[in-house]
Kinemage of the C-alpha trace (Angstrom):
@kinemage 1
@onewidth
@group {chain A} dominant
@subgroup {mainchain}
@vectorlist {calphas} color= white
{ca met a 1} P -13.854 74.529 -50.660
{ca thr a 2} L -12.373 71.052 -50.340
{ca lys a 3} L -8.635 71.124 -49.782
{ca arg a 4} L -6.398 69.396 -52.316
{ca leu a 5} L -2.676 69.391 -51.591
{ca val a 6} L 0.384 68.158 -53.450
{ca val a 7} L 3.275 66.823 -51.386
{ca thr a 8} L 6.638 66.779 -53.136
{ca gly a 9} L 10.235 66.692 -51.999
{ca thr a 10} L 13.652 68.077 -52.791
{ca gly a 11} L 14.696 64.567 -53.824
{ca thr a 12} L 14.226 60.859 -53.192
{ca gly a 13} L 14.356 59.537 -49.630
{ca ile a 14} L 13.470 62.815 -47.919
{ca gly a 15} L 10.578 61.283 -45.965
{ca lys a 16} L 7.631 62.738 -47.824
{ca thr a 17} L 5.669 59.479 -47.744
{ca val a 18} L 5.759 59.362 -43.948
{ca phe a 19} L 4.832 63.050 -43.854
{ca ser a 20} L 1.996 62.389 -46.326
{ca ala a 21} L 0.691 59.606 -44.089
{ca gly a 22} L 0.667 61.908 -41.075
{ca leu a 23} L -0.922 64.737 -43.036
{ca ala a 24} L -3.671 62.618 -44.605
{ca gly a 25} L -4.478 61.234 -41.166
{ca leu a 26} L -4.649 64.662 -39.536
{ca leu a 27} L -6.871 65.976 -42.323
{ca asp a 28} L -9.051 62.831 -42.181
{ca gly a 29} L -8.862 62.823 -45.943
{ca phe a 30} L -7.892 60.704 -48.908
{ca tyr a 31} L -4.457 59.869 -50.302
{ca trp a 32} L -3.418 59.369 -53.914
{ca lys a 33} L -0.061 58.387 -55.396
{ca pro a 34} L -0.470 58.844 -59.175
{ca val a 35} L 2.593 56.797 -60.159
{ca gln a 36} L 4.260 54.036 -58.134
{ca ser a 37} L 7.649 52.740 -59.289
{ca gly a 38} L 8.783 49.546 -57.573
{ca leu a 39} L 6.413 46.818 -56.402
{ca asp a 40} L 8.691 44.275 -54.708
{ca ala a 41} L 8.930 46.146 -51.390
{ca glu a 42} L 6.155 47.926 -49.477
{ca thr a 43} L 4.657 50.560 -51.781
{ca asp a 44} L 3.996 54.144 -50.729
{ca ser a 45} L 0.247 53.520 -50.725
{ca glu a 46} L 0.760 50.537 -48.430
{ca val a 47} L 2.865 52.710 -46.095
{ca ile a 48} L 0.040 55.253 -46.014
{ca ala a 49} L -2.522 52.561 -45.214
{ca arg a 50} L -0.330 51.329 -42.353
{ca leu a 51} L 0.618 54.698 -40.833
{ca ser a 52} L -2.158 57.184 -41.579
{ca gly a 53} L -4.920 55.683 -39.455
{ca leu a 54} L -7.353 56.270 -42.309
{ca pro a 55} L -10.261 53.861 -42.788
{ca ala a 56} L -10.277 51.389 -45.656
{ca gly a 57} L -10.997 52.949 -49.025
{ca arg a 58} L -9.291 56.275 -48.308
{ca val a 59} L -6.064 55.242 -50.060
{ca leu a 60} L -6.914 55.512 -53.747
{ca pro a 61} L -5.439 53.174 -56.381
{ca glu a 62} L -2.486 54.459 -58.369
{ca ala a 63} L -2.961 55.435 -62.015
{ca tyr a 64} L 0.248 53.555 -62.864
{ca arg a 65} L 1.937 50.694 -60.991
{ca leu a 66} L 5.403 50.008 -62.394
{ca lys a 67} L 7.574 47.059 -61.404
{ca ser a 68} L 11.113 48.464 -61.317
{ca pro a 69} L 12.234 50.866 -58.532
{ca leu a 70} L 13.504 53.436 -61.031
{ca ser a 71} L 12.478 56.838 -62.327
{ca pro a 72} L 8.900 56.481 -63.637
{ca his a 73} L 9.873 57.146 -67.242
{ca arg a 74} L 12.406 54.318 -67.285
{ca ser a 75} L 10.334 51.921 -65.215
{ca ala a 76} L 7.429 52.472 -67.612
{ca glu a 77} L 9.631 51.809 -70.629
{ca ile a 78} L 10.818 48.524 -69.117
{ca asp a 79} L 7.198 47.530 -68.493
{ca gly a 80} L 6.192 48.541 -72.025
{ca val a 81} L 3.886 51.243 -70.685
{ca ala a 82} L 3.490 54.847 -71.855
{ca ile a 83} L 2.573 57.262 -69.052
{ca glu a 84} L 0.002 59.726 -70.357
{ca ala a 85} L -0.456 63.075 -68.636
{ca ala a 86} L -4.197 62.900 -69.318
{ca asp a 87} L -4.421 59.863 -67.021
{ca leu a 88} L -3.121 61.923 -64.091
{ca ala a 89} L -6.144 64.177 -63.569
{ca phe a 90} L -6.673 64.396 -59.832
{ca pro a 91} L -9.950 62.988 -58.464
{ca leu a 92} L -12.627 65.285 -57.036
{ca leu a 93} L -13.659 64.168 -53.552
{ca pro a 94} L -15.840 65.492 -50.722
{ca thr a 95} L -13.001 65.542 -48.176
{ca pro a 96} L -9.338 66.644 -48.314
{ca leu a 97} L -7.005 64.894 -50.732
{ca val a 98} L -3.248 64.508 -50.290
{ca ile a 99} L -1.439 63.791 -53.572
{ca glu a 100} L 2.148 62.567 -53.380
{ca gly a 101} L 4.595 62.950 -56.234
{ca ala a 102} L 7.624 60.747 -56.882
{ca gly a 103} L 11.104 61.917 -55.906
{ca gly a 104} L 11.638 65.590 -56.725
{ca leu a 105} L 10.034 68.094 -59.034
{ca met a 106} L 12.042 67.266 -62.149
{ca val a 107} L 11.440 63.516 -62.062
{ca pro a 108} L 10.453 62.492 -65.617
{ca leu a 109} L 7.217 60.658 -66.289
{ca asn a 110} L 8.079 60.072 -69.924
{ca arg a 111} L 10.600 61.515 -72.385
{ca gln a 112} L 8.635 64.769 -72.663
{ca thr a 113} L 6.931 65.340 -69.306
{ca met a 114} L 8.197 65.844 -65.756
{ca phe a 115} L 6.189 65.895 -62.540
{ca ile a 116} L 6.540 69.666 -62.344
{ca asp a 117} L 4.712 69.911 -65.694
{ca ile a 118} L 1.762 68.079 -64.143
{ca phe a 119} L 1.854 70.291 -61.048
{ca glu a 120} L 1.828 73.345 -63.317
{ca gln a 121} L -1.316 72.064 -65.022
{ca trp a 122} L -3.042 71.299 -61.720
{ca arg a 123} L -2.271 74.641 -59.995
{ca leu a 124} L -2.828 73.019 -56.610
{ca pro a 125} L -1.020 74.220 -53.466
{ca val a 126} L 2.275 72.407 -52.952
{ca ile a 127} L 3.978 71.427 -49.707
{ca leu a 128} L 7.699 70.981 -50.240
{ca cys a 129} L 9.347 68.420 -47.946
{ca ala a 130} L 12.992 69.171 -47.203
{ca gly a 131} L 15.563 67.440 -45.054
{ca thr a 132} L 17.724 69.312 -42.569
{ca ala a 133} L 21.073 67.622 -43.342
{ca leu a 134} L 24.011 69.197 -45.164
{ca gly a 135} L 23.159 70.099 -48.762
{ca thr a 136} L 19.499 70.828 -48.142
{ca ile a 137} L 19.820 74.618 -48.523
{ca asn a 138} L 20.877 74.325 -52.164
{ca his a 139} L 18.352 71.605 -53.037
{ca thr a 140} L 15.478 73.381 -51.321
{ca leu a 141} L 16.146 76.842 -52.740
{ca leu a 142} L 16.440 75.370 -56.239
{ca ser a 143} L 13.095 73.612 -55.782
{ca ile a 144} L 11.464 76.822 -54.529
{ca glu a 145} L 12.817 78.702 -57.545
{ca ala a 146} L 11.537 76.037 -59.938
{ca leu a 147} L 8.029 76.193 -58.477
{ca arg a 148} L 7.917 79.978 -58.625
{ca ala a 149} L 9.223 80.063 -62.190
{ca arg a 150} L 6.022 78.255 -63.194
{ca ser a 151} L 3.748 80.163 -60.801
{ca ile a 152} L 2.899 76.964 -58.895
{ca pro a 153} L 1.492 77.956 -55.485
{ca leu a 154} L 3.859 76.958 -52.671
{ca leu a 155} L 2.091 76.595 -49.344
{ca gly a 156} L 5.304 76.193 -47.372
{ca ile a 157} L 8.167 73.950 -46.290
{ca ala a 158} L 7.804 70.840 -44.146
{ca phe a 159} L 11.204 70.049 -42.668
{ca ile a 160} L 11.990 66.417 -41.910
{ca gly a 161} L 14.834 65.424 -39.627
{ca asp a 162} L 16.713 66.836 -36.656
{ca glu a 163} L 16.317 70.479 -35.669
{ca val a 164} L 19.006 72.530 -37.446
{ca thr a 165} L 17.914 76.046 -36.606
{ca asp a 166} L 20.242 78.049 -38.828
{ca thr a 167} L 19.674 75.843 -41.870
{ca gln a 168} L 15.911 76.094 -41.509
{ca arg a 169} L 16.070 79.854 -40.921
{ca thr a 170} L 18.316 80.341 -43.957
{ca ile a 171} L 15.921 78.476 -46.245
{ca ile a 172} L 12.890 80.345 -44.932
{ca glu a 173} L 14.520 83.772 -45.203
{ca leu a 174} L 16.287 83.348 -48.549
{ca gly a 175} L 13.372 81.431 -50.043
{ca gly a 176} L 10.756 83.855 -48.753
{ca val a 177} L 8.537 80.950 -47.747
{ca arg a 178} L 6.698 79.748 -44.643
{ca gln a 179} L 7.911 76.972 -42.397
{ca leu a 180} L 4.900 74.763 -41.803
{ca gly a 181} L 6.678 72.702 -39.165
{ca arg a 182} L 9.166 69.901 -38.680
{ca leu a 183} L 8.755 66.137 -38.452
{ca pro a 184} L 11.617 64.496 -36.539
{ca his a 185} L 12.890 61.027 -37.320
{ca leu a 186} L 10.898 58.646 -35.131
{ca asp a 187} L 12.553 55.754 -33.321
{ca glu a 188} L 9.260 53.846 -33.343
{ca leu a 189} L 7.372 54.511 -36.550
{ca thr a 190} L 3.759 53.667 -35.767
{ca ala a 191} L 0.494 55.385 -36.647
{ca glu a 192} L 0.156 56.590 -33.067
{ca glu a 193} L 3.700 57.985 -32.826
{ca leu a 194} L 3.416 59.654 -36.222
{ca arg a 195} L 0.133 61.331 -35.364
{ca ala a 196} L 1.555 62.629 -32.072
{ca ala a 197} L 4.645 63.983 -33.858
{ca met a 198} L 2.528 65.703 -36.517
{ca ile a 199} L 0.311 67.348 -33.903
{ca ala a 200} L 3.359 68.516 -31.959
{ca gly a 201} L 5.353 69.645 -34.989
{ca phe a 202} L 2.850 71.336 -37.288
{ca asp a 203} L 0.263 74.084 -37.144
{ca leu a 204} L -2.622 72.470 -38.972
{ca ala a 205} L -4.303 75.862 -39.424
{ca leu a 206} L -1.471 76.876 -41.786
{ca ile a 207} L -2.104 73.799 -43.897
{ca ala a 208} L -5.885 73.415 -43.780
{ca gly a 209} L -6.825 76.960 -44.700
{ca gly a 210} L -8.557 76.000 -47.926
{ca glu a 211} L -7.556 75.779 -51.569
């Protein structure tokens, strides 16, 4: 069965877009960002196109493109747009699909719906990206608990940052979850360096085992 994966994070700025680029490239799949907030700087889809190594056409257009770099619900209100959950049905494709959320699980899409509500409807396996810096244990364990409270399948944790062995071990043991690997911060962020780091840092068999 074709693999469809959701990539989310414990918060904004964790590095899940770079991880998503590496993952989509390794899987030779497609990438989809349902909602993009902020259009002045390089968008997440543009980052994926630059870093994933995927051929043209594999980065799918967003369902919503919002101008202000704010939470989607507020950015949509400023643009006079109403984000509808029905517009966020994931596409069915013949090859793997990596879907990237925005910020963390509780990011609101409108005044009634958060991203975690959409993930609950989809029931797709989730990869949770977590940093390794101070504070990550609390943020990550809370995110794990939120996913499990809604019976959303959690494939495992992708750590991003420097190796902090005890922190990573604590999250894995207390959270009762798998560590899929770790992506270090790269001094030279290119498609080639990212692919090499993903191959070195992750066991693709743990990720690509099927939906």
